[in-house]
C-alpha positions in Angstrom: 14.7 6.1 -33.6 12.3 8.5 -35.2 15.0 9.9 -37.5 16.0 6.5 -38.7 12.4 5.4 -39.4 10.3 8.6 -40.1 7.3 6.7 -41.4 6.9 4.5 -38.3 4.0 5.3 -36.0 4.0 5.6 -32.3 2.9 1.9 -31.9 5.9 0.6 -33.8 8.4 2.8 -31.9 6.9 1.8 -28.6 7.0 -1.9 -29.7 10.7 -1.7 -30.6 11.5 0.1 -27.3 9.6 -2.7 -25.4 11.8 -5.3 -27.1 14.8 -3.4 -25.7 13.2 -3.5 -22.2 11.8 0.1 -22.1 8.0 0.0 -21.4 6.6 3.3 -22.6 3.2 4.4 -23.6 2.1 5.6 -27.0 1.5 9.1 -25.7 5.1 9.3 -24.4 6.5 8.2 -27.7 4.3 10.8 -29.5 5.5 13.5 -27.1 9.1 13.1 -28.3 8.3 12.9 -32.0 10.1 15.6 -34.0 7.7 18.1 -35.5 9.3 18.1 -39.0 8.8 14.4 -39.7 6.1 13.4 -42.1 2.9 12.0 -40.7 1.3 8.9 -42.1 1.5 5.2 -42.0 3.9 4.6 -44.9 3.7 4.8 -48.6 0.5 5.1 -50.6 -1.1 2.0 -52.2 -0.3 3.3 -55.7 3.4 3.7 -54.7 3.5 0.1 -53.3 2.0 -1.3 -56.5 4.4 0.6 -58.7 7.4 -0.6 -56.6 6.3 -4.3 -56.5 4.7 -4.7 -60.0 7.7 -6.6 -61.3 7.2 -9.4 -58.7 3.4 -9.4 -58.8 1.4 -12.4 -60.1 -2.1 -13.8 -59.6 -3.3 -17.4 -59.6 -6.6 -19.1 -59.6 -7.7 -22.7 -59.7 -11.2 -24.0 -60.5 -13.1 -27.0 -61.7 -15.0 -27.4 -64.9 -17.8 -30.0 -65.3 -18.2 -31.1 -68.8 -21.5 -32.2 -70.5 -20.4 -35.8 -69.9 -19.9 -35.0 -66.2 -16.2 -35.3 -66.3 -14.4 -32.9 -63.9 -11.5 -30.9 -65.4 -9.2 -29.1 -63.1 -7.9 -25.7 -64.3 -5.0 -23.6 -63.1 -4.5 -20.1 -64.4 -1.4 -18.0 -63.6 -1.2 -14.4 -64.7 2.1 -12.5 -64.8 0.8 -9.1 -64.1 3.7 -6.9 -65.4 3.6 -8.5 -68.8 -0.1 -9.4 -68.6 0.7 -12.7 -70.2 -1.4 -15.7 -69.1 -0.3 -19.2 -68.9 -3.2 -21.6 -68.6 -2.9 -25.3 -67.7 -5.9 -27.6 -67.9 -5.7 -31.1 -66.6 -8.3 -33.7 -67.4 -9.2 -35.1 -64.0 -11.3 -37.9 -65.2 -13.1 -39.5 -62.3 -10.6 -38.2 -59.7 -12.2 -36.3 -56.9 -9.1 -34.3 -56.0 -6.6 -32.1 -57.7 -3.7 -34.0 -59.3 -0.5 -34.2 -57.3 1.5 -32.1 -59.7 -0.5 -29.1 -58.6 
């Protein structure tokens, strides 16, 4: 199991063995870990971001109160790979909640 999943820690290996009906401690799993496998808990954060940047986006919604005390609902979506922003602002009027389309 170590050779198939070299970045897994003792806790993940012990958990998978427990699912198979083998109750072993973390120390027992660590005892049988091959010496030449890399230590660590997976990939670095920068590697994760680089691998998933194509599917990454951010969104935020907030309210804006105008000088006439109208409430506007704003939704901003950022497509991070292209850094293009699409903003949608809806005039909420006297509504106290976000419109149903959101």
